N, C-alpha and C positions, 0 to 999 in steps of 0.2 A: 825357642825358634832359632831358625836359622841364623846366625849373624848378620850374613849377606842380606838377607830378606827385610832386615832391619831399614836398611837406609832404599830398598826397591831396586838394586842392582846385584849381580853375584860377583864370586870372585874374580871372575874372568877379567874383570876390569880394574884389578887391584894386585899388585906384586905378591904378596901373601896374606890374603884375605884371615887365615887362622892364626897367624902371628902375633898380631895384635889385638887390642879391644875393638869392639865392633863400633861402628860409627853412626851416629843417628843425625839425619839431615833437619835441620828445623827452620823455620820462614825464620826474617828478623823480626822482633818485636817492636812495638811502637815505642818504646824506650830506647833500643838501640837507635831506630831511623833518626828519634829527636836528638841524641846524642852525639851520633858520628855522621848525621845527615843520609840521605839516601842513596842506596847502595848506585853503582855504577851499571847502567844497561848495559846487559851482554850484546856483541855486536850482532847487525843482524845479518846471517847468511845469505849469501848468493841465491837466487832463485835456482833452482836445478831445471835440467834440460826439459822435463815433462812439464813443468810448470809449479809452484810452490801449492800443495795442497789438492792437487789435482786427483779426484777419485773418479774420471769418467772412465766407462768401461773399456776394455781392450777391444781394436777392432779384430774381426776374424780373419784368421790366414797368417801367412808368414811370408816375408819378402827376402828373397836370398841377396839383395843388395843393400839392406839394411846396414847401418855404420855401428856395432854395438861402443865402438869407441866414444859414441857421443855421450854414452851415461855414466855415471857415477856411481858405483854400487857401496853398498855398506854390508858390512858380513857381522852377524849375530852368531856368539859362538858359546861353548861351553868350556869343559875341560880338556877336548879332543882335540890339542894343538896339532898333531900332525893332520890331521882332517880340516882344519882352518887354513893350514898354509898349503895344503894340496889345491884348496877351491881359490884361495888367494891366486897362486900360481896360476889356475886355469883361466880364470877370468883376467887377468893383466897380460898372460903372455901368449895364451892360445885365441883368445877372443878379443884380445888387443883392446880391452875396456882401461879406463882411468884406472891408476890405483886404488883399491878397494880402501874404504875407512874402516879402519879397525880401533875399537873406540880405544884400551891400554896403547896403542900405537899413536896418539894423536896427544899434544900438548894441554896441560890442564888449564893454562889461562888464569888462574885465580877462580875458576868456577867449580862449584860442588860437582861431584860425578853425574848426579842427575841434569843438573844444567849443562856439564860438557855432553851427554848424550843428547839432549833435545835441540842443541845448536847445531852438531853434524846430523841427525837426523831430519834436522831440516833443509839441510844443502845437496843431500843425494837424491838420486831417482830411483832406486830400485834396493830392496832389501834380502837378502840370502840368510834363511834362519838355519842354521846348524841345530838339529835337533838329535842329540848323541846321550847313549844311556850313562850320564854321570850320575843319577841319584838312586839310590836304594830305597825303595818303600815297603815298609811292612807294614800290612792290612790286618795280621793277625796270624798266629801259628807259623805254618808254612808258605802263608799267601804273599810272595814276595814280588814286587814289580819294578820295575826301571822307568825313570823318567830324566826330562832334561832339566838342566839348572833351572832355578828360580829365576834368575837374570833374563835367561833364554824366553821364559813364558812372558815376564812383564814385557820386555821389548818387542817382542811378537805381537801383543796385545796393542804396542804403542804402534805399531807399524801399520798395522792393519785398521786401526780409527784413523792414522794419520792420511794412508794413501787411500782406504776404502777396499775393502774385501773385493769387489769385482774389478781392482783397476789391473791386477796381474802384475803391481809391482811389490808383492810381497810372496818369495817363492821358497816354499819349504822342502828343506832337503833331511832326508829322514835316516836314521842309521842302526840298525841292529833291533832286538826287543825293547818296544817302547811304548808305554802309556801315553797316550795321546788325550789331551783335555776335552771332556765332553763336547764343550761349545765349538771345537773343531771338527766335531764329528762329521766325514764325510767330504771335508775339503783335501781336495788332490794335492799328493806329495811328490818327490821325486825320490826314489829309494837310492841311498849314496853307500850301502852296507858294502859293496865292492869296489868303493872307493868312486872319487868324483869322475875320474877319466871313464869309468864304466858306463855312466848316466851322461858323459859329454854332450851327447847327441840331443838328449833332452835339453838339457841346460842350455844348448845353442839356441835352440828353437823358442824357448821364452824370452832369452835377451833379446834376439833377432825381433820377434814381435814387437818387443818394447822399443827397440831402435827406430823401427817403422812408424811406431806412435810418435814418437819424440820429433822427428822430419814432419810429421803432419802438425805438429804442434807450434814448431819454429815458421812453418808456412803461414799460418793465420796471421 
């Protein structure tokens, strides 16, 4: 089993996942609680512009006057560092959004990796999921396929459950030949095989639609 998968998140969130022993995250036992007292509660993140756990369907149409800067994005990524940097630059400098949350760039604050991910996942408004062909899967013989890192699949599933599949707040960005999980069959994605800039107009429309929804949410 992939060492990264043992604790639910991939090496994109560690400096060098292969250089040390695998880490397994275990819940504190009753004995630990008795001896050392209950663990401190993780600080509650601020509610996002779209509301915590809002899974309302997106309104139809886009509004040019929408303000993407209202939205805090999260970037889920694998090993393609150049694509991650290009997306971060486009969201922050071209669309004028807040600086995207990238998990391995956030302080740990004494949290486990899963706790750190959950904390930041609950404070963002939209998740951009970069699915790049990082892992090679051999099905037998010469049948070879490429798939995204396991941490990307894990976090994608988390955000789909957290926001709701029809919320429009999980934006899939697909690069190159890639095996898509069967559960996502038919779900629309944006092809970024030629770079983020080439798909910029499609990304902008998705973000503007979300920004307009944020304005309506704030006006309630």
